[in-house]
C-alpha positions as CSV (number, residue, x, y, z in Angstrom):
1,M,-50.2,-21.7,-38.1
2,T,-46.5,-22.0,-38.9
3,S,-45.1,-20.1,-41.8
4,S,-43.6,-22.1,-44.6
5,G,-39.9,-22.0,-45.2
6,P,-38.3,-20.9,-48.5
7,E,-38.0,-24.5,-49.7
8,E,-41.8,-24.9,-49.3
9,R,-42.5,-21.6,-51.1
10,G,-40.4,-22.7,-54.0
11,A,-37.9,-19.8,-53.5
12,S,-34.3,-20.5,-54.5
13,I,-31.7,-20.6,-51.7
14,T,-28.4,-18.9,-52.3
15,P,-25.3,-18.9,-50.0
16,P,-25.2,-15.8,-47.8
17,I,-22.7,-13.1,-48.3
18,S,-19.8,-13.8,-45.9
19,G,-16.7,-11.9,-44.8
20,A,-14.7,-14.1,-47.2
21,T,-16.9,-13.5,-50.3
22,R,-15.0,-12.6,-53.4
23,L,-16.4,-9.7,-55.4
24,Y,-16.9,-9.2,-59.2
25,A,-18.5,-6.1,-60.8
26,V,-20.1,-5.4,-64.2
27,L,-19.8,-1.8,-65.2
28,G,-22.0,0.0,-67.7
29,D,-24.1,3.1,-68.4
30,P,-26.9,2.1,-68.4
31,V,-26.5,-1.1,-66.4
32,A,-30.0,-2.1,-65.4
33,Q,-30.4,-4.2,-68.5
34,V,-27.4,-6.5,-67.9
35,R,-28.1,-10.2,-67.6
36,A,-24.6,-11.1,-66.4
37,P,-25.4,-11.0,-62.6
38,A,-28.2,-13.6,-62.9
39,L,-26.1,-15.9,-65.0
40,L,-22.8,-15.5,-63.3
41,N,-24.2,-15.7,-59.7
42,A,-26.0,-18.9,-60.7
43,L,-22.7,-20.2,-62.0
44,F,-21.0,-19.3,-58.7
45,G,-23.7,-21.3,-56.9
46,R,-23.3,-24.3,-59.1
47,L,-19.6,-24.3,-58.6
48,G,-19.9,-23.7,-54.8
49,R,-17.9,-20.5,-55.0
50,D,-18.3,-17.9,-52.2
51,A,-18.5,-15.0,-54.8
52,V,-21.0,-12.5,-56.1
53,L,-21.2,-10.3,-59.2
54,V,-22.9,-6.9,-58.7
55,P,-23.9,-4.2,-61.3
56,V,-22.1,-0.9,-61.1
57,L,-23.5,2.2,-62.8
58,A,-20.5,4.2,-64.0
59,T,-20.8,7.2,-66.3
60,P,-18.1,7.7,-69.0
61,D,-16.8,10.8,-67.1
62,D,-16.4,8.7,-63.9
63,F,-15.3,5.5,-65.5
64,T,-11.6,5.8,-65.0
65,D,-11.9,6.8,-61.4
66,V,-14.4,4.0,-60.7
67,V,-12.2,1.3,-62.2
68,G,-9.2,2.7,-60.3
69,G,-11.2,2.5,-57.1
70,L,-12.3,-1.0,-57.8
71,K,-8.8,-2.1,-58.5
72,R,-7.9,-1.1,-55.0
73,V,-10.6,-3.3,-53.4
74,G,-8.6,-6.2,-52.1
75,N,-11.3,-8.9,-52.4
76,L,-12.4,-7.9,-55.9
77,D,-11.1,-10.4,-58.4
78,G,-12.6,-9.3,-61.7
79,M,-14.7,-6.9,-63.7
80,L,-17.0,-7.1,-66.7
81,F,-17.8,-4.2,-69.0
82,T,-20.7,-3.3,-71.2
83,V,-21.9,-0.2,-73.1
84,P,-20.1,2.2,-73.5
85,H,-17.0,1.2,-71.6
86,K,-15.2,-1.6,-73.6
87,A,-12.7,0.6,-75.4
88,A,-11.9,2.5,-72.2
89,A,-11.5,-0.7,-70.3
90,A,-8.9,-2.0,-72.7
91,R,-6.8,1.1,-72.1
92,L,-6.9,0.6,-68.4
93,A,-5.5,-3.0,-68.4
94,D,-1.9,-3.9,-67.8
95,R,-2.0,-6.7,-70.3
96,R,-4.3,-7.3,-73.3
97,S,-5.0,-10.4,-75.4
98,T,-4.6,-10.4,-79.1
99,V,-8.4,-10.2,-79.5
100,V,-8.5,-7.1,-77.3
101,T,-5.7,-5.5,-79.2
102,V,-7.3,-6.1,-82.6
103,A,-10.8,-5.4,-81.5
104,G,-9.8,-2.3,-79.5
105,G,-12.1,-3.2,-76.6
106,A,-12.4,-5.5,-73.6
107,N,-15.4,-6.9,-71.8
108,A,-13.6,-8.7,-69.0
109,M,-10.6,-8.0,-66.7
110,R,-9.1,-10.1,-64.0
111,R,-6.7,-9.5,-61.2
112,E,-3.5,-11.6,-61.5
113,P,-1.6,-13.0,-58.5
114,D,0.9,-10.1,-58.7
115,G,-1.9,-7.5,-58.6
116,S,-1.8,-6.6,-62.2
117,W,-4.9,-6.7,-64.5
118,S,-5.3,-8.7,-67.7
119,A,-8.0,-7.9,-70.3
120,E,-9.9,-10.2,-72.6
121,N,-12.9,-9.9,-74.9
122,F,-15.4,-12.8,-75.2
123,D,-18.2,-11.0,-77.1
124,G,-17.1,-12.1,-80.5
125,A,-16.4,-15.7,-79.5
126,G,-19.7,-15.9,-77.6
127,F,-21.6,-14.5,-80.5
128,V,-20.1,-17.0,-83.0
129,R,-20.7,-19.9,-80.7
130,G,-24.2,-18.8,-80.1
131,L,-24.9,-18.7,-83.9
132,A,-23.3,-22.1,-84.4
133,A,-25.4,-23.6,-81.5
134,A,-28.5,-22.3,-83.2
135,G,-27.5,-24.1,-86.4
136,H,-26.2,-21.1,-88.4
137,V,-23.2,-21.9,-90.7
138,L,-20.7,-19.1,-90.9
139,R,-17.9,-20.4,-93.1
140,G,-18.2,-18.9,-96.6
141,R,-21.2,-16.8,-95.7
142,R,-21.4,-13.0,-96.3
143,V,-22.0,-11.1,-93.1
144,T,-22.8,-7.4,-92.4
145,V,-22.2,-5.9,-89.0
146,S,-23.7,-2.6,-88.1
147,G,-21.6,-1.1,-85.3
148,A,-17.8,-1.0,-84.8
149,G,-17.7,-0.3,-81.1
150,G,-16.4,-2.7,-78.5
151,A,-18.9,-5.5,-79.2
152,G,-19.0,-5.0,-82.9
153,S,-15.2,-5.0,-83.2
154,S,-14.9,-8.2,-81.2
155,I,-17.6,-9.8,-83.3
156,A,-15.8,-8.8,-86.5
157,V,-12.6,-10.5,-85.3
158,A,-14.5,-13.7,-84.4
159,L,-16.4,-13.8,-87.7
160,L,-13.2,-13.5,-89.7
161,D,-11.5,-16.1,-87.6
162,A,-14.5,-18.4,-88.2
163,G,-14.0,-18.1,-91.9
164,V,-16.8,-16.0,-93.2
165,G,-16.7,-15.4,-96.9
166,G,-16.9,-11.7,-96.7
167,L,-17.4,-9.1,-93.9
168,S,-19.1,-5.7,-94.4
169,L,-18.8,-3.2,-91.6
170,Y,-20.7,0.0,-91.0
171,D,-20.4,2.6,-88.2
172,P,-21.5,6.3,-88.3
173,D,-18.1,7.1,-86.7
174,A,-15.9,7.0,-89.8
175,E,-12.7,7.4,-87.9
176,R,-13.5,4.5,-85.6
177,L,-14.5,2.3,-88.5
178,A,-11.3,3.1,-90.5
179,A,-9.2,2.3,-87.4
180,L,-10.9,-1.1,-87.0
181,L,-10.5,-1.9,-90.7
182,K,-6.8,-1.2,-90.5
183,R,-6.3,-3.5,-87.6
184,L,-8.4,-6.3,-89.2
185,D,-6.4,-6.0,-92.5
186,E,-3.2,-6.6,-90.5
187,H,-4.5,-10.1,-89.7
188,W,-7.0,-10.8,-92.5
189,P,-5.9,-8.8,-95.5
190,G,-8.7,-7.8,-97.9
191,R,-11.4,-9.8,-96.0
192,S,-13.4,-6.9,-94.7
193,V,-14.8,-3.6,-96.2
194,G,-16.4,-0.5,-94.7
195,T,-19.5,1.0,-96.1
196,E,-21.4,4.3,-95.8
197,A,-24.6,2.5,-94.8
198,P,-25.3,-1.1,-93.7
199,E,-25.0,-3.4,-96.7
200,L,-28.1,-5.5,-96.5
201,E,-29.1,-6.8,-99.9
202,L,-26.1,-9.1,-100.4
203,A,-25.7,-10.4,-96.8
204,D,-26.6,-13.9,-95.6
205,I,-26.5,-12.7,-92.0
206,V,-27.0,-9.1,-90.7
207,V,-25.9,-8.2,-87.2
208,N,-27.0,-5.2,-85.1
209,A,-23.9,-4.7,-82.9
210,T,-25.1,-1.3,-81.6
211,P,-27.0,-0.5,-78.4
212,L,-30.0,0.6,-80.5
213,G,-33.0,-1.4,-79.3
214,M,-32.3,-1.2,-75.6
215,R,-34.9,1.6,-75.2
216,P,-38.5,1.4,-76.6
217,D,-38.1,4.6,-78.5
218,D,-34.8,3.7,-80.1
219,P,-34.8,3.9,-83.9
220,L,-34.1,0.7,-85.9
221,P,-30.4,0.3,-86.6
222,F,-31.3,-0.6,-90.2
223,D,-34.4,-1.4,-92.3
224,P,-35.0,-5.2,-92.2
225,A,-37.3,-4.8,-95.2
226,R,-34.1,-4.5,-97.3
227,V,-32.8,-7.9,-96.1
228,P,-33.5,-10.6,-98.7
229,P,-36.0,-13.4,-97.7
230,G,-34.5,-16.4,-96.0
231,R,-31.6,-14.5,-94.4
232,V,-30.7,-14.1,-90.7
233,V,-31.0,-11.0,-88.6
234,A,-29.1,-11.1,-85.3
235,D,-29.1,-8.7,-82.5
236,I,-26.6,-8.3,-79.6
237,V,-29.1,-6.4,-77.4
238,M,-30.1,-8.8,-74.6
239,K,-33.0,-7.0,-73.0
240,P,-35.6,-7.0,-74.3
241,R,-35.0,-10.5,-75.7
242,L,-37.0,-9.6,-78.8
243,T,-36.1,-6.1,-79.8
244,R,-38.1,-4.0,-82.2
245,L,-35.6,-5.0,-84.9
246,L,-36.1,-8.7,-84.3
247,K,-39.9,-8.4,-84.1
248,R,-40.0,-6.4,-87.3
249,S,-37.6,-8.9,-89.0
250,A,-39.7,-11.9,-87.8
251,S,-42.9,-10.3,-89.2
252,L,-41.1,-10.1,-92.6
253,G,-40.4,-13.8,-92.4
254,L,-36.7,-13.5,-91.7
255,T,-34.9,-15.8,-89.2
256,V,-34.0,-13.9,-86.0
257,H,-31.3,-14.6,-83.5
258,P,-31.6,-12.8,-80.1
259,G,-28.6,-11.4,-78.2
260,I,-29.0,-13.5,-75.1
261,H,-27.3,-16.4,-77.0
262,M,-24.1,-14.4,-77.1
263,L,-23.9,-14.2,-73.3
264,D,-25.0,-17.8,-72.7
265,A,-22.2,-18.9,-74.9
266,Q,-19.6,-16.9,-72.9
267,L,-20.3,-18.5,-69.5
268,D,-17.7,-21.2,-70.0
269,S,-15.1,-18.7,-71.1
270,Y,-15.7,-16.6,-68.0
271,R,-15.4,-19.7,-65.8
272,H,-11.9,-20.4,-67.3
273,F,-10.8,-16.8,-67.5
274,F,-11.6,-16.1,-63.8
275,R,-10.2,-19.5,-62.8
276,L,-13.4,-20.5,-61.1
277,G,-12.7,-24.2,-61.6
């Protein structure tokens, strides 16, 4: 009996790694939850690019050294960053976009022809496009964001740019929150406020922009029972797709918006940023 080939078994066929393969890395701690390798490697395949994106586990203590080492890898063209490295990544870039400067964090970095590194942050733009694609109107709406870290800051920038009616921000790190509010006020004076707890009762859309929900035993970032009926609860956590927060919100009759939409909506941005064609 002859064994069936991969086509007959229904397995997908991907181009083999070659000596000319271009490398990309996504850095995080943890990193096992990231969805970027599956999505970006599929994109490379569709575009016929000899390239691969691999996950890299880098602790905060080792992050600067790891990034420095990766920058020296001659066939590495770009890096992506997830929790908790986005602020540190921005500091390690040679050039930063306006979004990176205002948000204070980067989730992508590319090697330029001269060997320098440019940073960008697509979290916020991806999040806003994901909401729009799901039919959620932002202009004039009141939005509460819990979390002022790398993703939350980028989302705050994109929400204000999209014309939300009011933005309420919460983060347990008061110093980090104050610094973000100061940067936002330089571009959108008086459009955002900081609170000592997530402002839920007046919000049309409430966003969890923290890592809470990645682990089964994580506490809820806020109590969805305080969110008024008919409102939207969104999460940036991508795995699991339905976090405890979203499951609890759905059980209360609230509309939920999973985090995977944020990454899906960034794919075209990555394609242009990394000049993939």
